C-alpha angles and dihedrals in degrees: 000000000000089000089062093054088053095047127104090239092061093051091048090051092048091048090051092052092049091049091050090050092050092047090048091050092049091048094050097047100034103032114017102037097043089052093043095048093032089234114202094019125101142158133214113243109240122225109255097165114125089020125118117257096253093046090050091052092052093047094050092043090056088052091052095250134127126229133216131178107232101171145356134207138167127256113173095208095052126081116253117269092017119146108250101174138009137194124231090041122240116284092023117139115234141158118274112267093031116149117243112207117213139189115220131204110244118247093217120044117232119244121253132184120251107250125222110273103149113111091017125116117256091254093051092046092051092049092049094048091049089050088058090045094250126131134230102236096180144340119226124190127211131178108274136136090238096083116201091357122126110249097178142338130233133204120191091350096308132097112261123207129216112274096026112138116237134162116279112257094032119151117245126199114215119209109204136176120255096194127253116292117230112253124202125204133186116255110249122221111251099166114134092023128116120247093259093048092049092047091054094047094048091045091057088056091050094251133129127228131228114189123207115190123199090209091233127137090255132139096269091248127137112254099173142010142191129245092038121239095233096115096301117151126205136177116277109264093031115143117243116209113222123189116214133192105229144044123307111253120229120261095019113171130184118235120265110243116215111263094023115128119241112232116208 
């Protein structure tokens, strides 16, 4: 047996095996693997963002690249089935046959529930709508004491209540208060009238009355007033002092002007 390992035949066999191993190594690393991995060849990834899905497929196919939809989301200002994102990014260098993963814009928007915006400030309402992926289409102001506060919301011309389902990205109209504008009226002449007659006349003008009696035995008629009626104008709701000959009756109350708060 030892004689064989010392023979010329053994060394020739061993040399042959070593040669085969070297040739196999050279073939694998210099022929097979470069062809399998396409070593030394690359392509530049084209930009397919903002393209339609079919157009993106054709463009990547011409570049020798595959395409796969990885995700989808909804953007109201983007056409349906438009590529929003891609990976690898445009201008990247990759191997031929590489898969480019894309994110598409959905063709149908998902439904979301209308959030609560009534009684919120305009800033708060906008932030809440944006958080629910809705848009403020317009802001309309109407006379109301609640200045810059949302009184109601509209969708497609109709009032929309909290919790109503609408498509994501829909435009909402906010109706807000602009505050009450100050209104001025001329002071009417109430001299010679009784308290009840003066109260009625001033109430029609949107004014209050404040009676001052001189506690005399007079005829309970007004002999003077302030402000004077000679063209003076005052804010609506302003109290008019009237001076009356006579004694103040018990339980006298001034009229309640519309819009005036009741204090308890």
